[in-house]
N, C-alpha and C positions, 0 to 999 in steps of 0.2 A: 432649400438644402436638398442634397441628393438623398434618395430613399435608401439608406443603409440598413441592413438587418442588425439587430442588437439582441443580446441576451442579458437579462437581469436575474440575479440570484446570489446564492452563497458560493464563493469561489475559494479554492485552496490550491496553491501550487508552490513549487520550489524555485527560489531565485539564486541558490548556490548549493554546493555540495554539502549535505549535512555532516559528512565526516570532517569537514574543515571547521566545524563548530561544535565539537564534542563537549558536552556539558552546557552548551548554550545553543541547542539545535534550533530554537525558534528564530534565530538570526538567519537561517537558511530558508525559511518558509515565509509565505505571504498568505494572509487570510483576510478576505473581505466578506463579512456576514451579509452585506448588501452591496454587491458589486455590479458593474456594467462592463460587458464585452461588446465592442462595436467592430463589425467586419466590413471590409470593402474588397470586392472581387475575391472573396474567399480567404483573405488575409486579415490578421488583426490590425485594425486601424488605431484603436484606443482601448485601454483597459484601466480600471481603477475603481475606487469606492464610488458608489452611485452619488453620494453627497458631493463628491469633488468634481465629477465629470458629467453627471446626469443632465444638468442645465444646458450643456453644449449640444446635447442630442435630443432636445425636447420633442422635435418633430419626427424622430426616427421610429420606425415600426419595431417595437420591442416585445420579445417573448419573455414573460416573467415565469421562471421556474421556481416554484415554492416547495419547501419541505424536502429539498434534495441538496446534496453537496456536489458542485460542479468541479471536476478535476481535469487536468490535461490528459491527453492520450499517452499514458505511460507505455513504454515498450516492454512487453513481457513482465509487467509489474506483479510478480507473485513471489512467494517464499515457501519453502518446504520446511516446516517446523523442525523435523528431526535433523535437518542439515545445519541448523544454526549453530550447533555446538562445534562444528568442524569447518566453519567458514574460514577461508583463507588457507586451508590445507593445500600444500604444494603438490602439483603433479604437472607433467608436461602435456598430456592429452586428456580428453574427456573420459575415455573408457578406463585407463589406469586410475584416474581420480575417483571414478565411481567405485571401482573394485577395491581400491585401497582404503578409501575414506568413507564414502557415502553409504554403500550397501551395508558394511559392518555397523555403522552408526544407526542406520534405520532398522537393522535387525534387533538392536538393543531395545527399540520401542515396542517389541512384542512383550517385554516385561512391563506390567502395568505401573509399578512404582517408578521405574525409570522414565516411562512416558509421561506420567503425571508431573514429575519433577522437571523434565525438559520443557514440557508445555507451559508449566507455571513460570519458569524462568523466561521463556520466550515472551509471554504476554506481560510479565512484569517489566521486561526491558522495553517492549513496544509501548506500553502505557507510560512508562517513565519518560520516554522520548516525546510523547504527545501530551504530557501532563499540563503544559501551558495552554493547550487549546481544547483538550477533551477532558471532561469530568471522568473520574475513574468509575467505570461501570462494567457490567458484564459484557464482554465483546462477543463471546461465543459460548456454546454449550460445553458439556463435559469434554475432557480430552478426547481427541479423535481416535478412532480405531483404524488400524491399517490391515489390509489383506496383503499377505506376502506370497509370492509365487516364484518358482525357480526360473532364472534366466541366465543363460551362459554358464550353468553349473553353480551360480551364486544366488544368494537371496537378493531379490530386487524389491524396491519399494512398490507398494500397491496404491490403490485409490483410497482417498479419504471416504469414510462411510459416515454420513450424517443421517440420523434418524429423527423422527418427530420428537423422540424423547431426549435428543442431544441437548 
């Protein structure tokens, strides 16, 4: 057999758009607690549960990654917690959208009670969508604090400040 590189470990990826499966989001995801990814010339040759395909690649040099979750390379995979309340707000260009919707919403997060409620709703929604795969547990520390500074005469979002006490 050709010496193909392979990776064994815990894999999670999406096979469809989660928005097509609202209320049944697990249908859009694939999870292999013990999976195998086989590469050939830098491209995926085979992928699946190790129990299903492992014997086909018994002679393949395999790197076993333990105690980690292997994810595909998401493109710009991040979210701004304060922006989740105004997702889908209409605007034609980025700057008007920021000035009309985002910056005013993020300014509201200077109010601790508003920030606590928004952050709690964000994580409740996140955990609800992952409930079939992830046990409900603490995902992060206390609600994040934001530094705000003026940009273009408007309040602009700052950086997340996480401390050892968070």
